[in-house]
C-alpha positions, 0 to 999 in steps of 0.5 A: 427560375425564380424572379428574385434569383438573378441570371448567372449566380447560382444560389448559395447551400448553407453547408451542414455539418456531415454526420458519420454513421456509428461505428460498428463493433468491429470498428469498436474492438479495434479501437479497444485493441489499438489503445491499452492501459498498463497498469503501470502507466507505461511498458506492455500491453495487453497481448505480453501481459501475462508474463507480467502479472506472472512475475507481479504475483511471484513478487508479491507471493514473496512479499507475503513470505517475507514478511512472514519469515522475518516475523518467525525468525525474529520471534525465535531470536528473541526468545519471549519469556526469557526476560521482560525485553525478549517480548518487545522484538517478537510484539513489533515484528508481529505488528509491523512485519506480519499485520501491517504488511498483510493488511496492506497486501490484503488489497492486492490485484495479483492476489492475497492469500485470504480468499475474500472476494468482496471490498468490503470484507477486504476492508474489515479484514483491513481494519482488523489486522490494523488493530492488531498492530496498534495492540501488538505494538503498544503491547511491545512498548509497554514491554520495553518500558519495563524493561528499562524501568527494571535495569533502571537505563534510559529511555528514548537514547537511541535513533531506533527507539525515538523513531519508534515512538514516532511510529507508533504515534502516526500509526494511532493517527493513521487507524484514527483517520481510518475510522473516520473514512468508514464513518464519514459522518464523524468528519465535522464537514459537510459531506460531498461526493467528492470527499470519500475519493479524496479520502481514501488518496489521503488514507492511501498515501498516508499508510504508505508513509507510516509503513515506509516509516515503520520500515525504516524503524525496523532496519534501525533495530539492526543495529541495536546491541541486542541485535548485533550479538545475536546475528552477526556476519552475512546473516546481519547483511541479509536481515538488514536487507530483508525489510525493505523487499516488501516496502517495495512491493507496498510502495508499488501496490500503493502508487500503481493504485492511486496514481492516474494511469497513462494512455499508450497507444500501438 
């Protein structure tokens, strides 16, 4: 016994936090299986994911077919070449029902008809599709203005025409935003590490709003005198619902890609 220690009392040993050994490979694997991430933030885990994945893939394929079919049918119904106005529906359907839809679905994780694996290649093809949107939409608007001038009819007298001009303007602004995203040095702000991710989020959100606005413009076109005189009955109701399906698929794709995912514990 040391001379400083008092009899009957033991020295208090300082408590140190216990350090647990690192988990083994089996424990890590079990932890990864217990915590799974769902693409939509809730629902099925990875064990039952195969059926859900195939259903999503079928939905995306149906969206591709819907956009292509709607473009082909409108192009046939408009009979391009018979008048100046006949080029307007064809150009607009190619721009928004085909090119814009394919340019967005190009980034779908469920697959795309374009055999491109790299992100850089998809971005280039997306830029090309959106450039085609601007060119064909401007061409369609020019034919419409020329047809109105020849027939001496007033411009901007319907909701479809006013919303169509607004859609074309915001499409041009969104394209300029995309150019700034590809070339961030064009922005008049100092570059930072958090700027590109925020720009991608803003670009995707604005692109979704532009696509929904274009879908509304296409739906309003179904109420025009030309379309109601061309398509009647049950077929008209089918055409009214067709543009809504690709819009739902695109909205689901963008929200799943950029909204935070919720953790699922089993």
